Biopython code that builds the backbone (N, CA, C, O; Angstrom):
import numpy as np
from Bio.PDB.StructureBuilder import StructureBuilder

atoms = [
    (1, "MET", "N", (64.429, 88.745, 90.439)),
    (1, "MET", "CA", (65.606, 88.042, 89.965)),
    (1, "MET", "C", (65.561, 87.835, 88.449)),
    (1, "MET", "O", (66.591, 87.846, 87.775)),
    (2, "LYS", "N", (64.342, 87.647, 87.931)),
    (2, "LYS", "CA", (64.231, 87.470, 86.484)),
    (2, "LYS", "C", (64.678, 88.722, 85.745)),
    (2, "LYS", "O", (65.216, 88.644, 84.641)),
    (3, "GLY", "N", (64.451, 89.879, 86.365)),
    (3, "GLY", "CA", (64.875, 91.131, 85.749)),
    (3, "GLY", "C", (66.381, 91.196, 85.564)),
    (3, "GLY", "O", (66.866, 91.716, 84.559)),
    (4, "VAL", "N", (67.119, 90.669, 86.527)),
    (4, "VAL", "CA", (68.585, 90.642, 86.428)),
    (4, "VAL", "C", (69.014, 89.736, 85.283)),
    (4, "VAL", "O", (69.920, 90.076, 84.522)),
    (5, "TYR", "N", (68.361, 88.579, 85.159)),
    (5, "TYR", "CA", (68.693, 87.658, 84.073)),
    (5, "TYR", "C", (68.370, 88.273, 82.710)),
    (5, "TYR", "O", (69.153, 88.164, 81.766)),
    (6, "ILE", "N", (67.216, 88.916, 82.624)),
    (6, "ILE", "CA", (66.836, 89.549, 81.357)),
    (6, "ILE", "C", (67.814, 90.669, 81.016)),
    (6, "ILE", "O", (68.216, 90.807, 79.860)),
    (7, "PHE", "N", (68.198, 91.466, 82.004)),
    (7, "PHE", "CA", (69.176, 92.529, 81.773)),
    (7, "PHE", "C", (70.514, 91.945, 81.318)),
    (7, "PHE", "O", (71.150, 92.485, 80.412)),
    (8, "SER", "N", (70.944, 90.848, 81.941)),
    (8, "SER", "CA", (72.221, 90.221, 81.577)),
    (8, "SER", "C", (72.192, 89.700, 80.148)),
    (8, "SER", "O", (73.135, 89.912, 79.386)),
    (9, "VAL", "N", (71.118, 89.023, 79.787)),
    (9, "VAL", "CA", (70.996, 88.500, 78.423)),
    (9, "VAL", "C", (70.963, 89.646, 77.420)),
    (9, "VAL", "O", (71.578, 89.565, 76.357)),
    (10, "THR", "N", (70.252, 90.704, 77.757)),
    (10, "THR", "CA", (70.182, 91.864, 76.867)),
    (10, "THR", "C", (71.549, 92.519, 76.720)),
    (10, "THR", "O", (71.932, 92.901, 75.615)),
    (11, "ALA", "N", (72.284, 92.653, 77.808)),
    (11, "ALA", "CA", (73.620, 93.257, 77.749)),
    (11, "ALA", "C", (74.562, 92.424, 76.888)),
    (11, "ALA", "O", (75.306, 92.973, 76.076)),
    (12, "VAL", "N", (74.535, 91.113, 77.057)),
    (12, "VAL", "CA", (75.391, 90.238, 76.246)),
    (12, "VAL", "C", (74.992, 90.322, 74.778)),
    (12, "VAL", "O", (75.858, 90.379, 73.904)),
    (13, "ALA", "N", (73.692, 90.331, 74.498)),
    (13, "ALA", "CA", (73.227, 90.419, 73.113)),
    (13, "ALA", "C", (73.652, 91.741, 72.475)),
    (13, "ALA", "O", (74.064, 91.766, 71.315)),
    (14, "VAL", "N", (73.555, 92.822, 73.219)),
    (14, "VAL", "CA", (73.963, 94.132, 72.687)),
    (14, "VAL", "C", (75.468, 94.154, 72.426)),
    (14, "VAL", "O", (75.906, 94.654, 71.390)),
    (15, "LEU", "N", (76.250, 93.626, 73.342)),
    (15, "LEU", "CA", (77.705, 93.580, 73.130)),
    (15, "LEU", "C", (78.067, 92.718, 71.923)),
    (15, "LEU", "O", (78.930, 93.089, 71.128)),
    (16, "MET", "N", (77.405, 91.569, 71.787)),
    (16, "MET", "CA", (77.642, 90.718, 70.617)),
    (16, "MET", "C", (77.273, 91.458, 69.335)),
    (16, "MET", "O", (78.001, 91.402, 68.344)),
    (17, "PHE", "N", (76.138, 92.149, 69.365)),
    (17, "PHE", "CA", (75.671, 92.879, 68.190)),
    (17, "PHE", "C", (76.669, 93.965, 67.794)),
    (17, "PHE", "O", (77.018, 94.093, 66.621)),
    (18, "ILE", "N", (77.120, 94.736, 68.762)),
    (18, "ILE", "CA", (78.069, 95.817, 68.476)),
    (18, "ILE", "C", (79.379, 95.257, 67.922)),
    (18, "ILE", "O", (79.932, 95.798, 66.965)),
    (19, "TYR", "N", (79.874, 94.177, 68.522)),
    (19, "TYR", "CA", (81.144, 93.595, 68.079)),
    (19, "TYR", "C", (81.031, 93.034, 66.663)),
    (19, "TYR", "O", (81.898, 93.281, 65.825)),
    (20, "GLN", "N", (79.973, 92.285, 66.398)),
    (20, "GLN", "CA", (79.842, 91.650, 65.091)),
    (20, "GLN", "C", (79.415, 92.631, 64.003)),
    (20, "GLN", "O", (79.787, 92.462, 62.842)),
    (21, "TRP", "N", (78.645, 93.647, 64.360)),
    (21, "TRP", "CA", (78.167, 94.607, 63.364)),
    (21, "TRP", "C", (79.330, 95.321, 62.696)),
    (21, "TRP", "O", (79.297, 95.585, 61.494)),
    (22, "SER", "N", (80.357, 95.632, 63.474)),
    (22, "SER", "CA", (81.511, 96.322, 62.898)),
    (22, "SER", "C", (82.324, 95.404, 61.990)),
    (22, "SER", "O", (83.074, 95.885, 61.142)),
    (23, "LYS", "N", (82.186, 94.099, 62.156)),
    (23, "LYS", "CA", (82.928, 93.146, 61.326)),
    (23, "LYS", "C", (82.277, 92.939, 59.954)),
    (23, "LYS", "O", (82.946, 92.524, 59.008)),
    (24, "ILE", "N", (80.968, 93.227, 59.846)),
    (24, "ILE", "CA", (80.265, 93.045, 58.579)),
    (24, "ILE", "C", (80.519, 94.274, 57.711)),
    (24, "ILE", "O", (80.364, 95.409, 58.161)),
    (25, "LYS", "N", (80.907, 94.035, 56.469)),
    (25, "LYS", "CA", (81.192, 95.150, 55.569)),
    (25, "LYS", "C", (79.917, 95.938, 55.297)),
    (25, "LYS", "O", (78.818, 95.384, 55.273)),
    (26, "SER", "N", (80.086, 97.231, 55.094)),
    (26, "SER", "CA", (78.920, 98.109, 54.921)),
    (26, "SER", "C", (78.178, 97.838, 53.620)),
    (26, "SER", "O", (77.020, 98.233, 53.482)),
    (27, "THR", "N", (78.817, 97.173, 52.663)),
    (27, "THR", "CA", (78.154, 96.893, 51.388)),
    (27, "THR", "C", (77.244, 95.667, 51.467)),
    (27, "THR", "O", (76.452, 95.435, 50.554)),
    (28, "LYS", "N", (77.338, 94.902, 52.511)),
    (28, "LYS", "CA", (76.564, 93.663, 52.632)),
    (28, "LYS", "C", (75.278, 93.925, 53.419)),
    (28, "LYS", "O", (75.187, 93.618, 54.608)),
    (29, "LYS", "N", (74.296, 94.494, 52.738)),
    (29, "LYS", "CA", (73.029, 94.861, 53.385)),
    (29, "LYS", "C", (72.237, 93.624, 53.797)),
    (29, "LYS", "O", (71.653, 93.594, 54.880)),
    (30, "LYS", "N", (72.213, 92.597, 52.933)),
    (30, "LYS", "CA", (71.436, 91.393, 53.244)),
    (30, "LYS", "C", (72.009, 90.675, 54.461)),
    (30, "LYS", "O", (71.259, 90.182, 55.304)),
    (31, "GLU", "N", (73.321, 90.618, 54.553)),
    (31, "GLU", "CA", (73.942, 89.969, 55.709)),
    (31, "GLU", "C", (73.603, 90.712, 56.995)),
    (31, "GLU", "O", (73.362, 90.091, 58.031)),
    (32, "LYS", "N", (73.585, 92.028, 56.930)),
    (32, "LYS", "CA", (73.230, 92.809, 58.116)),
    (32, "LYS", "C", (71.776, 92.582, 58.511)),
    (32, "LYS", "O", (71.461, 92.503, 59.698)),
    (33, "MET", "N", (70.886, 92.476, 57.521)),
    (33, "MET", "CA", (69.478, 92.224, 57.824)),
    (33, "MET", "C", (69.292, 90.847, 58.456)),
    (33, "MET", "O", (68.574, 90.706, 59.447)),
    (34, "VAL", "N", (69.936, 89.840, 57.886)),
    (34, "VAL", "CA", (69.819, 88.483, 58.425)),
    (34, "VAL", "C", (70.434, 88.409, 59.812)),
    (34, "VAL", "O", (69.868, 87.782, 60.708)),
    (35, "PHE", "N", (71.574, 89.035, 59.996)),
    (35, "PHE", "CA", (72.213, 89.048, 61.310)),
    (35, "PHE", "C", (71.309, 89.699, 62.347)),
    (35, "PHE", "O", (71.162, 89.185, 63.456)),
    (36, "SER", "N", (70.705, 90.828, 61.990)),
    (36, "SER", "CA", (69.795, 91.510, 62.918)),
    (36, "SER", "C", (68.598, 90.632, 63.247)),
    (36, "SER", "O", (68.198, 90.530, 64.406)),
    (37, "PHE", "N", (68.029, 90.003, 62.237)),
    (37, "PHE", "CA", (66.872, 89.131, 62.429)),
    (37, "PHE", "C", (67.212, 87.965, 63.349)),
    (37, "PHE", "O", (66.448, 87.660, 64.264)),
    (38, "LEU", "N", (68.344, 87.312, 63.120)),
    (38, "LEU", "CA", (68.739, 86.179, 63.958)),
    (38, "LEU", "C", (69.058, 86.614, 65.387)),
    (38, "LEU", "O", (68.765, 85.885, 66.334)),
    (39, "MET", "N", (69.650, 87.788, 65.549)),
    (39, "MET", "CA", (69.914, 88.292, 66.901)),
    (39, "MET", "C", (68.614, 88.558, 67.652)),
    (39, "MET", "O", (68.502, 88.251, 68.839)),
    (40, "ILE", "N", (67.637, 89.126, 66.961)),
    (40, "ILE", "CA", (66.348, 89.401, 67.604)),
    (40, "ILE", "C", (65.650, 88.102, 67.984)),
    (40, "ILE", "O", (65.085, 87.997, 69.073)),
    (41, "ILE", "N", (65.684, 87.116, 67.099)),
    (41, "ILE", "CA", (65.064, 85.820, 67.413)),
    (41, "ILE", "C", (65.768, 85.168, 68.598)),
    (41, "ILE", "O", (65.110, 84.672, 69.512)),
    (42, "GLY", "N", (67.086, 85.164, 68.592)),
    (42, "GLY", "CA", (67.835, 84.563, 69.695)),
    (42, "GLY", "C", (67.582, 85.260, 71.015)),
    (42, "GLY", "O", (67.404, 84.609, 72.044)),
    (43, "TRP", "N", (67.565, 86.583, 70.989)),
    (43, "TRP", "CA", (67.300, 87.335, 72.218)),
    (43, "TRP", "C", (65.889, 87.074, 72.728)),
    (43, "TRP", "O", (65.685, 86.875, 73.926)),
    (44, "SER", "N", (64.917, 87.075, 71.824)),
    (44, "SER", "CA", (63.533, 86.864, 72.262)),
    (44, "SER", "C", (63.333, 85.456, 72.806)),
    (44, "SER", "O", (62.587, 85.273, 73.768)),
    (45, "LEU", "N", (63.983, 84.458, 72.212)),
    (45, "LEU", "CA", (63.902, 83.097, 72.759)),
    (45, "LEU", "C", (64.535, 83.023, 74.143)),
    (45, "LEU", "O", (63.994, 82.379, 75.042)),
    (46, "ALA", "N", (65.670, 83.675, 74.316)),
    (46, "ALA", "CA", (66.334, 83.657, 75.621)),
    (46, "ALA", "C", (65.464, 84.309, 76.689)),
    (46, "ALA", "O", (65.339, 83.787, 77.796)),
    (47, "VAL", "N", (64.868, 85.441, 76.361)),
    (47, "VAL", "CA", (64.003, 86.127, 77.325)),
    (47, "VAL", "C", (62.751, 85.299, 77.598)),
    (47, "VAL", "O", (62.284, 85.238, 78.735)),
    (48, "THR", "N", (62.212, 84.668, 76.571)),
    (48, "THR", "CA", (61.025, 83.825, 76.756)),
    (48, "THR", "C", (61.329, 82.668, 77.690)),
    (48, "THR", "O", (60.509, 82.331, 78.543)),
    (49, "TYR", "N", (62.497, 82.056, 77.542)),
    (49, "TYR", "CA", (62.864, 80.949, 78.434)),
    (49, "TYR", "C", (63.122, 81.426, 79.862)),
    (49, "TYR", "O", (62.948, 80.656, 80.807)),
    (50, "ILE", "N", (63.528, 82.666, 80.032)),
    (50, "ILE", "CA", (63.696, 83.202, 81.385)),
    (50, "ILE", "C", (62.332, 83.428, 82.031)),
    (50, "ILE", "O", (62.128, 83.101, 83.200)),
    (51, "VAL", "N", (61.406, 83.989, 81.265)),
    (51, "VAL", "CA", (60.084, 84.300, 81.811)),
    (51, "VAL", "C", (59.254, 83.035, 82.021)),
    (51, "VAL", "O", (58.551, 82.908, 83.023)),
    (52, "PHE", "N", (59.338, 82.097, 81.066)),
    (52, "PHE", "CA", (58.578, 80.842, 81.141)),
    (52, "PHE", "C", (59.553, 79.663, 81.155)),
    (52, "PHE", "O", (59.773, 79.053, 80.109)),
    (53, "PRO", "N", (60.139, 79.327, 82.293)),
    (53, "PRO", "CA", (61.175, 78.284, 82.328)),
    (53, "PRO", "C", (60.652, 76.871, 82.055)),
    (53, "PRO", "O", (61.441, 75.993, 81.705)),
    (54, "ASN", "N", (59.362, 76.630, 82.202)),
    (54, "ASN", "CA", (58.824, 75.287, 81.973)),
    (54, "ASN", "C", (58.336, 75.075, 80.546)),
    (54, "ASN", "O", (57.695, 74.066, 80.255)),
    (55, "MET", "N", (58.630, 76.006, 79.663)),
    (55, "MET", "CA", (58.200, 75.911, 78.274)),
    (55, "MET", "C", (58.952, 74.781, 77.563)),
    (55, "MET", "O", (60.113, 74.508, 77.866)),
    (56, "ASP", "N", (58.272, 74.130, 76.613)),
    (56, "ASP", "CA", (58.920, 73.078, 75.831)),
    (56, "ASP", "C", (60.054, 73.660, 74.996)),
    (56, "ASP", "O", (60.072, 74.850, 74.680)),
    (57, "SER", "N", (60.991, 72.798, 74.650)),
    (57, "SER", "CA", (62.108, 73.236, 73.819)),
    (57, "SER", "C", (61.624, 73.438, 72.380)),
    (57, "SER", "O", (60.587, 72.895, 71.997)),
    (58, "PRO", "N", (62.360, 74.208, 71.586)),
    (58, "PRO", "CA", (61.970, 74.403, 70.187)),
    (58, "PRO", "C", (61.917, 73.087, 69.411)),
    (58, "PRO", "O", (61.091, 72.937, 68.510)),
    (59, "ALA", "N", (62.783, 72.138, 69.747)),
    (59, "ALA", "CA", (62.763, 70.849, 69.054)),
    (59, "ALA", "C", (61.450, 70.114, 69.311)),
    (59, "ALA", "O", (60.900, 69.495, 68.400)),
    (60, "LYS", "N", (60.951, 70.175, 70.528)),
    (60, "LYS", "CA", (59.671, 69.528, 70.835)),
    (60, "LYS", "C", (58.521, 70.231, 70.125)),
    (60, "LYS", "O", (57.573, 69.583, 69.683)),
    (61, "MET", "N", (58.604, 71.553, 70.014)),
    (61, "MET", "CA", (57.557, 72.291, 69.308)),
    (61, "MET", "C", (57.529, 71.910, 67.833)),
    (61, "MET", "O", (56.460, 71.678, 67.269)),
    (62, "VAL", "N", (58.698, 71.846, 67.211)),
    (62, "VAL", "CA", (58.779, 71.461, 65.803)),
    (62, "VAL", "C", (58.294, 70.030, 65.628)),
    (62, "VAL", "O", (57.579, 69.733, 64.671)),
    (63, "ASP", "N", (58.670, 69.145, 66.534)),
    (63, "ASP", "CA", (58.220, 67.759, 66.471)),
    (63, "ASP", "C", (56.700, 67.680, 66.556)),
    (63, "ASP", "O", (56.079, 66.908, 65.825)),
    (64, "HIS", "N", (56.104, 68.458, 67.426)),
    (64, "HIS", "CA", (54.643, 68.472, 67.563)),
    (64, "HIS", "C", (53.980, 68.955, 66.273)),
    (64, "HIS", "O", (52.999, 68.364, 65.822)),
    (65, "VAL", "N", (54.506, 70.016, 65.684)),
    (65, "VAL", "CA", (53.934, 70.554, 64.445)),
    (65, "VAL", "C", (54.064, 69.542, 63.319)),
    (65, "VAL", "O", (53.107, 69.311, 62.580)),
    (66, "LEU", "N", (55.244, 68.933, 63.180)),
    (66, "LEU", "CA", (55.444, 67.972, 62.099)),
    (66, "LEU", "C", (54.609, 66.715, 62.293)),
    (66, "LEU", "O", (54.104, 66.157, 61.320)),
    (67, "THR", "N", (54.455, 66.264, 63.525)),
    (67, "THR", "CA", (53.606, 65.105, 63.799)),
    (67, "THR", "C", (52.157, 65.421, 63.450)),
    (67, "THR", "O", (51.459, 64.582, 62.881)),
    (68, "SER", "N", (51.705, 66.608, 63.781)),
    (68, "SER", "CA", (50.338, 67.014, 63.440)),
    (68, "SER", "C", (50.149, 67.073, 61.926)),
    (68, "SER", "O", (49.132, 66.610, 61.407)),
    (69, "LEU", "N", (51.117, 67.635, 61.223)),
    (69, "LEU", "CA", (51.031, 67.696, 59.761)),
    (69, "LEU", "C", (51.038, 66.304, 59.143)),
    (69, "LEU", "O", (50.300, 66.041, 58.194)),
    (70, "ARG", "N", (51.864, 65.414, 59.676)),
    (70, "ARG", "CA", (51.904, 64.045, 59.173)),
    (70, "ARG", "C", (50.550, 63.376, 59.341)),
    (70, "ARG", "O", (50.068, 62.706, 58.427)),
    (71, "ASN", "N", (49.939, 63.551, 60.498)),
    (71, "ASN", "CA", (48.632, 62.948, 60.740)),
    (71, "ASN", "C", (47.566, 63.530, 59.815)),
    (71, "ASN", "O", (46.682, 62.808, 59.354)),
    (72, "ILE", "N", (47.647, 64.817, 59.544)),
    (72, "ILE", "CA", (46.689, 65.441, 58.625)),
    (72, "ILE", "C", (46.857, 64.872, 57.227)),
    (72, "ILE", "O", (45.873, 64.507, 56.583)),
    (73, "PHE", "N", (48.102, 64.793, 56.748)),
    (73, "PHE", "CA", (48.337, 64.280, 55.399)),
    (73, "PHE", "C", (47.999, 62.802, 55.284)),
    (73, "PHE", "O", (47.475, 62.367, 54.258)),
    (74, "LEU", "N", (48.286, 62.029, 56.311)),
    (74, "LEU", "CA", (47.928, 60.611, 56.276)),
    (74, "LEU", "C", (46.415, 60.443, 56.275)),
    (74, "LEU", "O", (45.897, 59.517, 55.650)),
    (75, "GLY", "N", (45.712, 61.313, 56.957)),
    (75, "GLY", "CA", (44.256, 61.259, 56.957)),
    (75, "GLY", "C", (43.669, 61.631, 55.603)),
    (75, "GLY", "O", (42.644, 61.082, 55.198)),
    (76, "ILE", "N", (44.307, 62.554, 54.906)),
    (76, "ILE", "CA", (43.806, 62.989, 53.597)),
    (76, "ILE", "C", (44.065, 61.924, 52.538)),
    (76, "ILE", "O", (43.185, 61.631, 51.729)),
    (77, "PHE", "N", (45.256, 61.346, 52.534)),
    (77, "PHE", "CA", (45.655, 60.445, 51.457)),
    (77, "PHE", "C", (45.386, 58.974, 51.736)),
    (77, "PHE", "O", (45.740, 58.132, 50.911)),
    (78, "SER", "N", (44.781, 58.635, 52.853)),
    (78, "SER", "CA", (44.521, 57.211, 53.094)),
    (78, "SER", "C", (43.048, 56.895, 52.996)),
    (78, "SER", "O", (42.652, 55.743, 53.172)),
]
sb = StructureBuilder()
sb.init_structure("model")
sb.init_model(0)
sb.init_chain("A")
sb.init_seg("    ")
for serial, (resi, resn, name, xyz) in enumerate(atoms, 1):
    if name == "N":
        sb.init_residue(resn, " ", resi, " ")
    sb.init_atom(name, np.array(xyz, "f"), 0.0, 1.0, " ", f" {name:<3s}", serial, name[0])
structure = sb.get_structure()
């Protein structure tokens, strides 16, 4: 069943990519690179959440990293 979900997400991502790629002017190379990068990140996150449904959300991951950094800096400067 996960294969069907992964295929569906991939199909939607490809359709979005094809539709939006034609809207970006050919002279805007940086926009195309950023768009491609963000599409790949979004697709990989979606597939990761399908494969590992109990994974923490990105907000919790960022919170954990920032809390760890805060504790490190407080330990250094106190």
